C-alpha atoms as an extended CHARMM CRD file, in Angstrom:
* protein
*
        86  EXT
         1         1  MET       CA             12.5520000000       19.8040000000        4.5690000000  PROA      1               0.0000000000
         2         2  TRP       CA             14.9250000000       16.9630000000        3.8930000000  PROA      2               0.0000000000
         3         3  GLN       CA             12.6600000000       14.6360000000        5.8870000000  PROA      3               0.0000000000
         4         4  ASP       CA              9.9470000000       14.9890000000        3.2690000000  PROA      4               0.0000000000
         5         5  TYR       CA             12.3280000000       13.7410000000        0.5890000000  PROA      5               0.0000000000
         6         6  ALA       CA             13.5470000000       10.8770000000        2.7860000000  PROA      6               0.0000000000
         7         7  PHE       CA             10.0120000000        9.7490000000        3.6490000000  PROA      7               0.0000000000
         8         8  THR       CA              8.9310000000       10.1660000000        0.0400000000  PROA      8               0.0000000000
         9         9  THR       CA             11.7990000000        7.9720000000       -1.1490000000  PROA      9               0.0000000000
        10        10  CYS       CA             10.8560000000        5.2740000000        1.3760000000  PROA      10              0.0000000000
        11        11  ALA       CA              7.1920000000        5.4620000000        0.3970000000  PROA      11              0.0000000000
        12        12  LEU       CA              8.0460000000        5.2420000000       -3.3010000000  PROA      12              0.0000000000
        13        13  LEU       CA             10.1680000000        2.1490000000       -2.7500000000  PROA      13              0.0000000000
        14        14  PHE       CA              7.5190000000        0.4290000000       -0.6620000000  PROA      14              0.0000000000
        15        15  GLY       CA              4.8140000000        1.4840000000       -3.0950000000  PROA      15              0.0000000000
        16        16  TYR       CA              6.8000000000        0.2530000000       -6.0760000000  PROA      16              0.0000000000
        17        17  ALA       CA              6.8310000000       -3.2020000000       -4.4850000000  PROA      17              0.0000000000
        18        18  LEU       CA              3.0120000000       -3.2660000000       -4.4750000000  PROA      18              0.0000000000
        19        19  ILE       CA              2.6110000000       -2.8270000000       -8.2390000000  PROA      19              0.0000000000
        20        20  PRO       CA              4.1340000000       -6.1810000000       -9.3150000000  PROA      20              0.0000000000
        21        21  GLN       CA              2.0880000000       -7.8400000000       -6.5810000000  PROA      21              0.0000000000
        22        22  MET       CA             -1.1450000000       -6.3950000000       -8.0190000000  PROA      22              0.0000000000
        23        23  VAL       CA             -0.1960000000       -7.5940000000      -11.5050000000  PROA      23              0.0000000000
        24        24  LYS       CA              0.7230000000      -11.0760000000      -10.2450000000  PROA      24              0.0000000000
        25        25  ILE       CA             -2.5950000000      -11.4140000000       -8.4030000000  PROA      25              0.0000000000
        26        26  TYR       CA             -4.4860000000      -10.2810000000      -11.5020000000  PROA      26              0.0000000000
        27        27  LYS       CA             -2.6800000000      -12.7520000000      -13.7720000000  PROA      27              0.0000000000
        28        28  LYS       CA             -3.0200000000      -15.7040000000      -11.3630000000  PROA      28              0.0000000000
        29        29  LYS       CA             -6.5750000000      -14.7240000000      -10.3400000000  PROA      29              0.0000000000
        30        30  SER       CA             -5.6140000000      -15.6750000000       -6.8020000000  PROA      30              0.0000000000
        31        31  ALA       CA             -4.3330000000      -13.8870000000       -3.7250000000  PROA      31              0.0000000000
        32        32  ASN       CA             -4.1310000000      -16.9080000000       -1.4430000000  PROA      32              0.0000000000
        33        33  GLN       CA             -0.4020000000      -16.3530000000       -0.9710000000  PROA      33              0.0000000000
        34        34  LEU       CA             -1.0900000000      -13.1540000000        1.0050000000  PROA      34              0.0000000000
        35        35  SER       CA             -2.1800000000      -13.4040000000        4.6110000000  PROA      35              0.0000000000
        36        36  TRP       CA             -4.8000000000      -11.1370000000        6.1220000000  PROA      36              0.0000000000
        37        37  GLN       CA             -2.3830000000      -10.3190000000        8.9470000000  PROA      37              0.0000000000
        38        38  LEU       CA              0.1230000000       -8.9180000000        6.4630000000  PROA      38              0.0000000000
        39        39  LEU       CA             -2.4790000000       -6.8690000000        4.6400000000  PROA      39              0.0000000000
        40        40  VAL       CA             -4.0950000000       -5.4430000000        7.7760000000  PROA      40              0.0000000000
        41        41  CYS       CA             -0.7450000000       -4.5980000000        9.4030000000  PROA      41              0.0000000000
        42        42  GLN       CA              0.4760000000       -2.9460000000        6.2130000000  PROA      42              0.0000000000
        43        43  PHE       CA             -2.7510000000       -0.9920000000        5.8320000000  PROA      43              0.0000000000
        44        44  LEU       CA             -2.6110000000        0.2580000000        9.4250000000  PROA      44              0.0000000000
        45        45  ALA       CA              1.0870000000        1.1620000000        9.1510000000  PROA      45              0.0000000000
        46        46  ILE       CA              0.6370000000        3.0880000000        5.9060000000  PROA      46              0.0000000000
        47        47  SER       CA             -2.4480000000        4.8380000000        7.2900000000  PROA      47              0.0000000000
        48        48  LEU       CA             -0.5000000000        5.9100000000       10.3620000000  PROA      48              0.0000000000
        49        49  ALA       CA              2.4270000000        7.0820000000        8.2020000000  PROA      49              0.0000000000
        50        50  THR       CA              0.0400000000        9.0880000000        6.0090000000  PROA      50              0.0000000000
        51        51  ILE       CA             -1.6050000000       10.7750000000        8.9920000000  PROA      51              0.0000000000
        52        52  THR       CA              1.7760000000       11.4780000000       10.6080000000  PROA      52              0.0000000000
        53        53  CYS       CA              3.2020000000       13.0090000000        7.4170000000  PROA      53              0.0000000000
        54        54  LYS       CA              0.0950000000       15.1380000000        6.9960000000  PROA      54              0.0000000000
        55        55  THR       CA              0.2740000000       16.4710000000       10.5510000000  PROA      55              0.0000000000
        56        56  LEU       CA              3.9560000000       17.3340000000       10.0420000000  PROA      56              0.0000000000
        57        57  ASP       CA              3.1080000000       19.1780000000        6.7950000000  PROA      57              0.0000000000
        58        58  LEU       CA              5.1370000000       16.6920000000        4.7410000000  PROA      58              0.0000000000
        59        59  ASN       CA              2.6700000000       16.9690000000        1.8840000000  PROA      59              0.0000000000
        60        60  LEU       CA              4.6320000000       15.0760000000       -0.7680000000  PROA      60              0.0000000000
        61        61  SER       CA              5.1570000000       12.1160000000        1.5560000000  PROA      61              0.0000000000
        62        62  SER       CA              1.5140000000       12.2360000000        2.5820000000  PROA      62              0.0000000000
        63        63  PHE       CA              0.4460000000       12.1460000000       -1.0750000000  PROA      63              0.0000000000
        64        64  ILE       CA              2.7220000000        9.2070000000       -1.9310000000  PROA      64              0.0000000000
        65        65  ASN       CA              1.5390000000        7.2990000000        1.1480000000  PROA      65              0.0000000000
        66        66  GLY       CA             -2.0220000000        7.9680000000        0.0050000000  PROA      66              0.0000000000
        67        67  LEU       CA             -1.1690000000        6.3610000000       -3.3280000000  PROA      67              0.0000000000
        68        68  GLN       CA              0.2340000000        3.3890000000       -1.4250000000  PROA      68              0.0000000000
        69        69  LEU       CA             -3.0810000000        3.0850000000        0.4190000000  PROA      69              0.0000000000
        70        70  ILE       CA             -4.9020000000        3.0240000000       -2.8980000000  PROA      70              0.0000000000
        71        71  CYS       CA             -2.6220000000        0.2570000000       -4.2270000000  PROA      71              0.0000000000
        72        72  LEU       CA             -3.0000000000       -1.7480000000       -1.0220000000  PROA      72              0.0000000000
        73        73  SER       CA             -6.7830000000       -1.2700000000       -1.1340000000  PROA      73              0.0000000000
        74        74  ILE       CA             -6.7740000000       -2.6860000000       -4.6620000000  PROA      74              0.0000000000
        75        75  ILE       CA             -4.8090000000       -5.7270000000       -3.4470000000  PROA      75              0.0000000000
        76        76  ILE       CA             -7.2550000000       -6.2330000000       -0.5730000000  PROA      76              0.0000000000
        77        77  GLY       CA            -10.1420000000       -5.9180000000       -3.0240000000  PROA      77              0.0000000000
        78        78  GLN       CA             -8.4970000000       -8.4660000000       -5.3170000000  PROA      78              0.0000000000
        79        79  LYS       CA             -8.0600000000      -10.8760000000       -2.4010000000  PROA      79              0.0000000000
        80        80  ILE       CA            -11.7330000000      -10.5920000000       -1.4820000000  PROA      80              0.0000000000
        81        81  TYR       CA            -12.9150000000      -10.8060000000       -5.0940000000  PROA      81              0.0000000000
        82        82  TYR       CA            -10.8450000000      -13.8240000000       -6.0880000000  PROA      82              0.0000000000
        83        83  ALA       CA            -11.6270000000      -15.6420000000       -2.8230000000  PROA      83              0.0000000000
        84        84  ARG       CA            -15.3340000000      -15.3860000000       -3.6430000000  PROA      84              0.0000000000
        85        85  MET       CA            -14.7740000000      -16.7180000000       -7.1600000000  PROA      85              0.0000000000
        86        86  LEU       CA            -13.5390000000      -20.0740000000       -5.8080000000  PROA      86              0.0000000000
């Protein structure tokens, strides 16, 4: 299905944007620049995209979206961890 490749490409691009953010947070030891609204909305949107791809049998897209959820969970964990360190 061509849709799987299209959704996978989108997920890879969005996921690629999360990696530098994780590194920046780790180096600065602060995630104050990220709002909870952004993180929660992104988490819900990626979760919905993952579930939708899975129900449509777009397994590659579902897998990549799952990786995005892991990266976003790490960022949320960093935000909580570094907020408690202050």
